[in-house]
LOLO-450001 format. One record per residue: residue number from 0; residue in three letters; x, y, z of N, C-alpha, C, O in turn. Coordinates in Angstrom, 1 decimal, always signed. Example, Ala and Ser with C-alpha at 12.3 -4.5 7.8 and 13.67 -1.06 7.14 Angstrom:
2
SITE   i  aa   n_c1   n_c2   n_c3  ca_c1  ca_c2  ca_c3   c_c1   c_c2   c_c3   o_c1   o_c2   o_c3
SITE   0 ALA  +13.2   -5.7   +7.8  +12.3   -4.5   +7.8  +13.2   -3.3   +7.8  +14.2   -3.3   +8.5
SITE   1 SER  +12.8   -2.2   +7.1  +13.7   -1.1   +7.1  +12.9   +0.0   +7.9  +13.4   +1.1   +8.0
# end
This chain:
153
SITE   i  aa   n_c1   n_c2   n_c3  ca_c1  ca_c2  ca_c3   c_c1   c_c2   c_c3   o_c1   o_c2   o_c3
SITE   0 MET   +0.8   -1.1   -0.2   -0.1   -0.1   -0.1   +0.5   +1.0   +0.4   +1.0   +1.1   +1.5
SITE   1 ASN   +0.4   +2.4   -1.0   +1.3   +3.2   -1.0   +0.6   +4.3   +0.1   -0.6   +4.5   +0.3
SITE   2 LEU   +1.8   +5.1   +0.8   +1.0   +5.9   +1.5   +1.2   +7.5   +1.1   +0.3   +8.3   +1.2
SITE   3 MET   +2.3   +7.7   +0.6   +2.7   +9.0   -0.4   +3.2   +8.5   -1.8   +3.9   +7.6   -1.9
SITE   4 LYS   +2.8   +9.1   -2.9   +3.0   +9.3   -4.0   +4.7   +9.8   -4.2   +5.2  +10.9   -4.0
SITE   5 ARG   +5.3   +8.5   -4.7   +6.7   +9.2   -5.0   +6.8   +9.8   -6.2   +6.4   +9.3   -7.2
SITE   6 ILE   +7.4  +11.1   -6.2   +7.3  +11.7   -7.7   +8.7  +12.7   -7.8   +9.3  +13.4   -7.0
SITE   7 ALA   +9.0  +12.2   -9.0  +10.6  +12.7   -9.4  +10.6  +14.4   -9.3   +9.6  +15.0   -9.4
SITE   8 GLY  +11.7  +14.8   -9.2  +11.7  +16.6   -9.4  +11.0  +17.1  -10.4  +10.4  +18.1  -10.0
SITE   9 PHE  +10.7  +16.9  -11.4   +9.9  +17.5  -12.7   +8.3  +17.1  -12.3   +7.4  +17.4  -13.1
SITE  10 GLY   +7.9  +16.5  -11.3   +6.4  +16.6  -10.9   +6.1  +15.1  -11.7   +5.0  +14.8  -11.7
SITE  11 LEU   +6.6  +14.5  -12.1   +6.2  +12.9  -12.7   +6.6  +12.0  -12.0   +7.8  +11.8  -11.7
SITE  12 PRO   +5.4  +11.1  -11.8   +5.8   +9.5  -11.1   +6.6   +8.8  -11.5   +6.7   +8.6  -12.7
SITE  13 LEU   +7.5   +8.3  -10.5   +8.4   +7.6  -10.7   +7.9   +6.1  -10.9   +7.9   +5.5   -9.8
SITE  14 PHE   +7.6   +5.6  -11.7   +7.0   +4.3  -12.1   +7.9   +3.2  -12.7   +7.5   +2.0  -12.9
SITE  15 TRP   +9.1   +3.7  -13.1  +10.0   +2.8  -13.2  +10.9   +2.2  -12.3  +12.1   +2.6  -12.3
SITE  16 GLU  +10.6   +1.3  -11.5  +11.3   +0.8  -10.4  +12.8   +0.1  -10.4  +13.6   +0.0   -9.5
SITE  17 ASP  +12.9   -0.5  -12.1  +14.1   -1.1  -12.3  +15.3   -0.1  -12.3  +16.5   -0.5  -12.3
SITE  18 ALA  +14.7   +1.6  -12.5  +16.0   +2.4  -12.5  +16.8   +2.9  -11.2  +17.7   +3.7  -11.2
SITE  19 TRP  +16.1   +2.1  -10.0  +16.8   +2.6   -8.6  +18.2   +1.7   -9.0  +18.3   +0.7   -9.6
SITE  20 ASP  +19.5   +2.6   -8.4  +20.6   +2.0   -8.1  +20.7   +1.2   -7.0  +19.8   +1.3   -6.2
SITE  21 ALA  +21.7   +0.1   -6.8  +22.2   -0.6   -6.0  +22.5   +0.4   -4.8  +22.3   +0.1   -3.6
SITE  22 ASP  +23.1   +1.5   -5.2  +23.8   +1.9   -4.4  +22.4   +3.2   -3.5  +22.7   +4.2   -2.9
SITE  23 GLY  +20.9   +2.8   -3.5  +20.2   +4.0   -3.1  +20.1   +5.0   -3.5  +19.6   +5.9   -2.8
SITE  24 LEU  +20.8   +5.4   -5.1  +20.2   +6.6   -5.4  +19.7   +6.6   -7.1  +20.2   +5.7   -7.8
SITE  25 THR  +19.1   +7.2   -7.4  +18.3   +7.0   -8.4  +19.1   +8.2   -9.8  +18.8   +9.3  -10.0
SITE  26 SER  +19.9   +7.7  -10.2  +20.6   +8.5  -11.6  +19.9   +8.9  -12.6  +19.5   +7.9  -13.3
SITE  27 LEU  +19.6   +9.9  -13.1  +18.7  +10.3  -14.3  +19.5  +11.3  -15.0  +19.9  +12.2  -14.3
SITE  28 THR  +19.9  +11.5  -16.3  +20.5  +12.3  -17.0  +19.0  +13.4  -18.2  +18.1  +13.2  -18.9
SITE  29 PHE  +19.4  +14.4  -17.7  +18.4  +15.3  -18.1  +19.3  +16.4  -19.2  +19.9  +17.3  -18.6
SITE  30 PHE  +19.4  +16.4  -20.4  +20.3  +17.5  -21.1  +21.3  +17.3  -20.8  +21.9  +18.3  -20.5
SITE  31 GLY  +22.0  +16.1  -20.6  +23.7  +16.1  -20.4  +23.9  +16.3  -18.9  +24.9  +15.9  -18.4
SITE  32 THR  +23.0  +16.8  -17.9  +23.3  +16.8  -16.4  +22.7  +15.8  -15.6  +21.5  +15.7  -15.5
SITE  33 GLU  +23.7  +15.0  -14.9  +23.2  +14.0  -14.0  +22.6  +14.3  -12.9  +22.9  +15.5  -12.7
SITE  34 ARG  +21.8  +13.9  -12.0  +21.1  +14.3  -11.0  +20.9  +13.2   -9.9  +20.5  +12.2  -10.5
SITE  35 SER  +21.0  +13.1   -9.2  +20.8  +11.6   -8.2  +19.5  +12.1   -7.1  +19.4  +13.3   -6.7
SITE  36 LEU  +18.7  +11.1   -6.8  +17.8  +11.1   -6.1  +17.8  +10.4   -5.0  +17.7   +9.2   -5.2
SITE  37 PRO  +18.0  +10.9   -3.7  +18.1  +10.1   -2.3  +17.0   +9.3   -2.3  +16.0   +9.7   -2.7
SITE  38 ASP  +17.2   +8.1   -1.8  +16.3   +7.1   -1.6  +14.9   +7.9   -0.3  +15.2   +8.9   +0.3
SITE  39 ALA  +13.8   +7.4   -0.2  +13.2   +7.6   +0.9  +12.6   +6.9   +1.6  +11.7   +6.2   +1.1
SITE  40 ASN  +12.9   +6.9   +3.0  +12.3   +5.9   +4.1  +10.7   +6.6   +4.6  +10.6   +7.6   +5.2
SITE  41 ILE  +10.0   +5.9   +4.3   +8.7   +6.4   +4.9   +7.8   +5.5   +5.8   +7.4   +4.4   +5.4
SITE  42 GLU   +7.5   +6.0   +7.0   +7.0   +5.0   +7.7   +6.1   +5.7   +8.3   +6.4   +6.8   +8.7
SITE  43 GLU   +4.4   +4.9   +8.6   +3.5   +5.6   +9.3   +3.2   +4.8  +10.7   +2.9   +3.6  +10.9
SITE  44 LYS   +3.2   +6.0  +11.6   +2.8   +5.5  +13.1   +1.5   +6.0  +13.1   +1.0   +6.7  +12.2
SITE  45 ASP   +0.7   +5.5  +14.5   -0.7   +5.8  +14.7   -1.0   +7.3  +14.6   -2.1   +7.7  +14.2
SITE  46 ASP   +0.1   +8.1  +14.9   -0.3   +9.9  +15.1   +0.5  +10.5  +14.4   +0.6  +11.7  +14.6
SITE  47 GLU   +1.5   +9.9  +13.3   +2.2  +10.8  +12.3   +2.9   +9.5  +11.1   +2.8   +8.3  +11.1
SITE  48 PHE   +3.5  +10.4  +10.3   +4.2   +9.8   +9.2   +5.9  +10.5   +9.5   +6.2  +11.6   +9.8
SITE  49 MET   +6.6   +9.4   +9.4   +8.3  +10.1   +9.5   +8.8   +9.9   +7.9   +8.3   +9.1   +7.1
SITE  50 ILE   +9.9  +10.7   +7.6  +10.6  +10.7   +6.3  +11.6  +10.7   +6.4  +12.0  +11.8   +6.9
SITE  51 GLU  +12.6   +9.9   +6.0  +13.8   +9.9   +6.2  +14.8   +9.8   +4.8  +14.7   +9.0   +3.8
SITE  52 LEU  +15.6  +10.5   +4.9  +16.4  +10.9   +3.5  +18.0  +11.3   +3.8  +18.3  +12.2   +4.5
SITE  53 VAL  +18.8  +10.4   +2.9  +20.0  +10.1   +3.3  +20.5  +10.9   +2.0  +20.2  +10.6   +0.9
SITE  54 ILE  +21.5  +12.3   +2.7  +21.8  +13.4   +1.7  +22.9  +13.7   +2.4  +22.7  +14.4   +3.5
SITE  55 PRO  +24.3  +13.4   +2.1  +25.4  +13.3   +3.0  +26.2  +14.8   +2.3  +26.3  +14.7   +1.1
SITE  56 ASP  +26.8  +15.8   +2.9  +27.2  +16.9   +2.7  +27.0  +18.0   +2.5  +27.6  +18.8   +1.8
SITE  57 MET  +25.6  +18.1   +3.3  +24.8  +19.6   +2.9  +25.0  +20.0   +4.4  +25.2  +19.4   +5.4
SITE  58 LYS  +24.7  +21.4   +4.1  +24.1  +22.2   +5.4  +22.4  +22.4   +5.7  +21.6  +22.3   +4.8
SITE  59 LYS  +22.3  +22.5   +6.8  +20.5  +23.2   +6.5  +20.3  +24.3   +5.6  +19.3  +24.3   +4.8
SITE  60 LYS  +21.5  +25.6   +5.6  +20.6  +26.6   +4.7  +20.5  +26.1   +3.2  +19.9  +26.8   +2.3
SITE  61 HIS  +21.2  +24.7   +2.9  +21.0  +24.2   +1.6  +19.9  +23.6   +1.2  +19.6  +23.4   +0.0
SITE  62 PHE  +19.0  +23.1   +2.2  +17.5  +22.9   +1.8  +16.4  +23.6   +2.1  +16.2  +24.1   +3.2
SITE  63 TYR  +15.6  +23.8   +1.1  +14.1  +23.9   +0.9  +13.2  +23.3   +1.1  +13.1  +22.1   +0.6
SITE  64 ILE  +12.4  +23.7   +1.7  +11.3  +22.7   +2.1   +9.7  +23.5   +2.5   +9.4  +24.2   +3.5
SITE  65 ARG   +9.2  +23.2   +1.7   +7.5  +23.8   +1.9   +6.6  +22.8   +1.7   +6.9  +21.6   +1.5
SITE  66 VAL   +5.3  +23.4   +1.8   +4.2  +22.6   +1.4   +3.3  +23.7   +0.8   +2.9  +24.8   +1.2
SITE  67 GLN   +3.0  +22.7   -0.7   +2.4  +23.4   -1.6   +1.2  +22.6   -2.1   +1.2  +21.8   -3.0
SITE  68 GLY   -0.2  +23.1   -1.3   -1.5  +22.4   -1.4   -1.5  +21.1   -0.8   -1.6  +21.0   +0.5
SITE  69 ASN   -1.3  +20.1   -1.5   -1.4  +18.5   -0.9   -0.2  +18.0   -1.5   -0.2  +16.9   -2.0
SITE  70 ASN   +1.0  +19.0   -1.5   +2.6  +18.7   -1.9   +3.5  +19.2   -1.1   +3.6  +20.4   -0.9
SITE  71 LEU   +4.5  +18.3   -0.5   +5.7  +18.3   +0.0   +6.9  +18.5   -0.9   +7.5  +17.5   -1.5
SITE  72 PRO   +7.4  +19.8   -1.1   +8.5  +19.5   -2.3   +9.5  +19.8   -1.4   +9.3  +20.7   -0.6
SITE  73 ILE  +10.9  +19.2   -1.5  +11.8  +19.0   -0.9  +13.4  +18.9   -1.8  +13.9  +17.9   -2.4
SITE  74 SER  +14.0  +20.7   -1.6  +15.1  +20.4   -2.7  +16.1  +20.6   -1.7  +15.9  +20.7   -0.5
SITE  75 SER  +17.6  +20.8   -2.5  +19.0  +21.4   -1.8  +19.5  +21.5   -3.2  +19.3  +20.9   -4.2
SITE  76 SER  +20.5  +22.7   -2.8  +21.0  +23.0   -3.6  +22.4  +23.6   -3.2  +22.4  +24.2   -2.2
SITE  77 ARG  +23.3  +23.5   -3.8  +24.9  +23.8   -3.5  +25.9  +23.9   -4.2  +26.3  +23.1   -5.0
SITE  78 LYS  +26.2  +25.0   -3.9  +27.6  +25.4   -5.3  +29.1  +25.3   -4.7  +29.3  +26.1   -3.7
SITE  79 GLU  +30.1  +24.5   -5.1  +31.3  +24.9   -4.3  +32.4  +25.4   -5.9  +32.4  +25.1   -7.1
SITE  80 GLU  +33.5  +26.3   -4.8  +34.6  +26.5   -6.2  +35.5  +26.2   -5.3  +35.4  +26.2   -4.1
SITE  81 LYS  +36.7  +25.7   -6.1  +38.1  +25.8   -5.3  +39.1  +25.9   -6.3  +39.1  +25.3   -7.3
SITE  82 LYS  +40.4  +27.0   -5.8  +40.9  +27.6   -7.0  +42.6  +27.5   -6.5  +43.2  +27.7   -5.4
SITE  83 ASP  +43.0  +27.2   -7.3  +44.8  +27.0   -7.0  +45.6  +27.8   -7.5  +45.8  +27.7   -8.7
SITE  84 GLU  +46.3  +28.7   -6.7  +46.8  +29.6   -7.5  +48.4  +29.3   -6.7  +48.6  +28.8   -5.6
SITE  85 ASP  +49.3  +29.9   -7.7  +50.9  +29.7   -7.8  +51.4  +30.9   -6.9  +50.7  +31.9   -6.9
SITE  86 LYS  +52.4  +30.8   -6.2  +52.7  +31.7   -5.1  +52.8  +33.2   -5.8  +52.6  +34.1   -5.0
SITE  87 ASN  +52.9  +33.6   -6.9  +52.4  +35.0   -7.4  +51.2  +35.3   -7.6  +50.9  +36.4   -8.2
SITE  88 GLY  +50.0  +34.2   -7.2  +48.9  +34.6   -7.3  +48.1  +34.4   -8.5  +47.0  +34.8   -8.7
SITE  89 ASN  +49.1  +33.6   -9.7  +48.6  +33.2  -10.7  +47.4  +32.1  -10.6  +47.8  +31.0  -10.0
SITE  90 LEU  +46.3  +32.1  -10.9  +45.6  +30.8  -11.4  +46.1  +29.6  -12.1  +46.3  +29.5  -13.3
SITE  91 ARG  +46.3  +28.7  -11.4  +46.7  +27.3  -12.2  +45.6  +26.3  -12.7  +45.5  +25.6  -13.7
SITE  92 ARG  +44.7  +26.3  -11.4  +43.5  +25.2  -11.6  +42.4  +25.8  -11.3  +42.6  +26.6  -10.4
SITE  93 ARG  +41.2  +25.7  -11.5  +39.9  +26.4  -11.1  +38.6  +25.1  -10.8  +37.8  +24.9  -11.8
SITE  94 GLU  +38.6  +24.6  -10.1  +37.3  +23.4  -10.1  +35.9  +24.1   -9.5  +36.0  +24.7   -8.5
SITE  95 PHE  +35.1  +24.1   -9.9  +33.7  +24.0   -9.7  +32.5  +22.7   -9.5  +32.7  +21.6  -10.1
SITE  96 LYS  +31.4  +22.9   -8.6  +30.6  +22.0   -8.6  +29.2  +22.5   -8.2  +29.0  +23.3   -7.3
SITE  97 ASP  +28.2  +22.1   -9.0  +27.0  +22.3   -8.2  +25.8  +21.4   -8.7  +25.3  +21.1   -9.8
SITE  98 GLU  +25.6  +21.1   -7.1  +25.1  +19.8   -6.7  +23.5  +19.9   -6.4  +23.2  +20.5   -5.3
SITE  99 SER  +22.5  +19.3   -7.2  +20.8  +19.7   -6.3  +20.4  +18.4   -6.9  +20.8  +17.6   -7.8
SITE 100 PHE  +19.1  +18.4   -5.9  +18.1  +17.7   -6.1  +16.7  +18.2   -5.6  +16.6  +19.0   -4.7
SITE 101 SER  +15.5  +17.6   -6.4  +14.3  +17.7   -6.5  +13.4  +16.5   -6.0  +13.3  +15.6   -6.9
SITE 102 ARG  +12.8  +16.4   -4.6  +11.7  +15.5   -4.8  +10.0  +16.1   -4.0   +9.6  +16.7   -3.0
SITE 103 LEU   +9.6  +15.5   -4.8   +7.9  +15.6   -4.4   +7.0  +14.8   -3.9   +6.5  +13.9   -4.5
SITE 104 PHE   +6.6  +15.0   -2.5   +6.1  +13.8   -1.9   +4.4  +14.8   -1.9   +4.1  +16.0   -1.6
SITE 105 ALA   +3.1  +13.3   -2.4   +1.9  +13.8   -2.3   +1.6  +13.5   -0.8   +1.7  +12.4   -0.4
SITE 106 LEU   +1.1  +14.5   +0.0   +0.6  +14.3   +1.1   -0.6  +13.7   +1.4   -1.5  +14.0   +0.5
SITE 107 PRO   -1.0  +12.9   +2.4   -2.4  +12.0   +2.1   -3.3  +13.2   +3.0   -2.9  +14.1   +3.8
SITE 108 GLU   -4.3  +13.0   +2.9   -5.6  +14.1   +3.6   -5.2  +13.9   +4.9   -4.9  +15.0   +5.4
SITE 109 SER   -4.9  +12.7   +5.9   -4.8  +12.9   +7.1   -3.6  +13.7   +7.9   -3.7  +13.8   +9.1
SITE 110 VAL   -2.6  +14.4   +7.3   -1.4  +15.0   +7.5   -1.8  +16.8   +7.6   -2.2  +17.5   +6.7
SITE 111 ASP   -1.5  +17.0   +9.0   -1.6  +18.3   +9.2   -0.8  +19.1   +9.0   +0.1  +19.3   +9.8
SITE 112 GLU   -0.9  +20.1   +7.6   +0.3  +20.6   +7.1   +0.9  +21.8   +8.1   +2.0  +22.1   +7.9
SITE 113 ASN   +0.4  +22.2   +8.9   +1.1  +23.2  +10.1   +1.9  +22.3  +11.0   +2.7  +22.7  +11.8
SITE 114 ARG   +1.8  +21.5  +10.9   +2.6  +20.6  +11.9   +3.7  +19.5  +11.1   +3.6  +18.3  +11.2
SITE 115 ILE   +4.4  +20.0  +10.5   +5.6  +19.5   +9.6   +7.0  +20.0  +10.7   +7.4  +21.1  +11.1
SITE 116 GLU   +7.6  +18.8  +10.9   +9.0  +19.1  +11.4  +10.0  +18.7  +10.6   +9.8  +17.7   +9.8
SITE 117 ALA  +11.5  +19.4  +10.5  +12.3  +18.8   +9.7  +13.2  +19.2  +10.7  +13.1  +20.0  +11.6
SITE 118 LYS  +14.6  +17.8  +10.2  +16.3  +17.9  +11.2  +16.8  +17.6  +10.1  +16.1  +17.0   +9.2
SITE 119 TYR  +18.1  +18.0  +10.1  +19.3  +17.5   +9.5  +20.5  +17.3  +10.3  +21.0  +18.3  +10.8
SITE 120 ASP  +20.9  +16.1  +10.4  +21.8  +16.0  +11.0  +22.6  +14.8  +10.5  +22.1  +13.8  +10.1
SITE 121 GLU  +24.1  +15.1  +10.5  +25.1  +13.8  +10.2  +24.3  +13.2   +8.8  +24.0  +12.0   +8.7
SITE 122 GLY  +24.0  +14.3   +7.6  +24.0  +13.7   +6.7  +22.5  +13.1   +6.4  +22.2  +12.4   +5.4
SITE 123 ILE  +21.5  +13.3   +7.4  +20.2  +12.6   +7.3  +19.5  +13.6   +7.4  +19.8  +14.5   +8.2
SITE 124 LEU  +18.3  +13.8   +6.7  +17.2  +14.8   +6.7  +15.9  +13.9   +7.3  +15.5  +12.9   +6.7
SITE 125 ASN  +15.5  +14.3   +8.7  +14.4  +13.7   +9.1  +13.0  +14.6   +9.0  +12.9  +15.8   +9.5
SITE 126 LEU  +12.1  +14.0   +8.3  +10.7  +15.1   +8.5   +9.6  +14.4   +9.3   +9.3  +13.2   +9.0
SITE 127 THR   +9.2  +15.0  +10.0   +8.0  +14.1  +10.7   +6.5  +15.1  +10.2   +6.5  +16.3  +10.3
SITE 128 LEU   +5.7  +14.4   +9.8   +4.5  +14.8   +9.5   +3.2  +14.7  +10.7   +2.3  +13.9  +10.6
SITE 129 GLN   +3.2  +15.3  +11.4   +1.7  +15.0  +12.3   +0.3  +14.4  +11.6   +0.3  +14.4  +10.4
SITE 130 LYS   -0.4  +14.0  +12.1   -1.4  +13.2  +11.6   -2.3  +14.5  +12.1   -2.0  +15.1  +13.1
SITE 131 LYS   -3.6  +14.9  +11.4   -4.9  +15.5  +12.2   -5.5  +14.8  +13.5   -5.1  +13.7  +13.9
SITE 132 GLU   -6.3  +15.4  +13.9   -6.7  +15.1  +15.2   -7.5  +13.9  +15.0   -7.5  +13.0  +15.8
SITE 133 ALA   -8.3  +14.0  +13.5   -9.6  +12.9  +13.5   -8.6  +12.3  +12.7   -9.5  +12.1  +11.9
SITE 134 ALA   -7.8  +11.9  +12.3   -7.6  +10.6  +11.8   -6.3   +9.8  +12.6   -5.7   +8.9  +11.9
SITE 135 LYS   -6.0  +10.0  +13.8   -5.5   +9.2  +14.7   -6.6   +8.3  +15.2   -7.7   +8.4  +15.6
SITE 136 ILE   -5.4   +7.0  +14.9   -6.5   +5.4  +15.9   -6.3   +6.0  +17.4   -5.4   +6.5  +18.1
SITE 137 ILE   -8.0   +5.7  +17.6   -7.9   +5.8  +19.2   -8.5   +4.5  +19.5   -9.3   +4.0  +18.7
SITE 138 GLU   -8.2   +3.7  +20.7   -9.0   +2.6  +20.9   -9.7   +2.7  +22.2   -9.0   +2.9  +23.2
SITE 139 ILE  -11.0   +2.5  +22.2  -12.4   +2.6  +22.9  -12.1   +1.0  +24.0  -12.0   -0.2  +23.7
SITE 140 VAL  -12.1   +1.3  +24.7  -12.5   +0.0  +25.9  -13.8   +0.0  +26.7  -14.1   +0.7  +27.6
SITE 141 LEU  -14.5   -0.7  +26.1  -15.9   -1.0  +26.8  -15.7   -1.6  +28.2  -14.9   -2.5  +28.4
SITE 142 LYS  -16.5   -0.9  +29.1  -16.5   -1.4  +30.6  -17.2   -2.6  +30.3  -17.6   -3.1  +29.3
SITE 143 LYS  -17.1   -3.1  +31.7  -17.8   -4.5  +31.6  -19.1   -4.8  +32.2  -19.1   -4.9  +33.4
SITE 144 ARG  -20.1   -5.0  +31.5  -21.2   -4.8  +31.5  -22.1   -6.1  +31.2  -22.4   -6.3  +30.0
SITE 145 ALA  -22.6   -7.1  +32.2  -23.5   -8.2  +32.0  -22.4   -9.1  +31.3  -22.7   -9.6  +30.2
SITE 146 GLY  -21.1   -9.2  +31.9  -20.4  -10.3  +31.6  -19.8  -10.0  +29.8  -19.2  -11.0  +29.3
SITE 147 ILE  -19.9   -9.0  +29.2  -19.4   -8.6  +27.9  -18.7   -7.8  +28.3  -19.0   -6.9  +29.2
SITE 148 THR  -16.9   -7.9  +27.4  -16.3   -7.2  +27.3  -15.5   -6.8  +26.0  -15.0   -7.8  +25.5
SITE 149 GLY  -15.1   -5.8  +25.4  -14.9   -5.9  +24.1  -13.8   -4.5  +23.9  -13.4   -3.7  +24.8
SITE 150 LEU  -13.4   -4.7  +22.5  -12.5   -3.4  +22.0  -12.6   -3.5  +20.9  -12.8   -4.4  +20.2
SITE 151 ILE  -12.7   -2.0  +20.7  -13.3   -1.7  +19.3  -12.3   -0.4  +19.0  -12.2   +0.6  +19.6
SITE 152 ASN  -11.4   -0.9  +17.8  -10.8   +0.1  +16.6  -11.6   +0.8  +16.1  -11.3   +1.5  +15.2
# end
């Protein structure tokens, strides 16, 4: 059962499960640019959903997370430049890289969009999506009456 639909960075559903690499990243090439999508672990509990993404070597400032309607787009972008100069200050080598990804999750109706928390620690982005009060599972225990007891879910 799919709790949240997995959607690629361009808003297209990922229907091709064979494209997933063994290293946990999906590599896609668009117009000569290779992009990697981190795997997402999604867990549903009684009162919340938890999403975990492994995204190493980023900083909190690199992430952009927002709610758009019933979607949760998560993106990250980082640019880095390294220069190597000789003792006279002449440029010998210059390297740069631009890394980014974007994932989009369709939110179930049960998610309270005002109670979403995100934490990034040691390369792992954790999101906690609290459920609305009406969506929580509440157990009701019947009191013993005339020899009848029961549990209603």
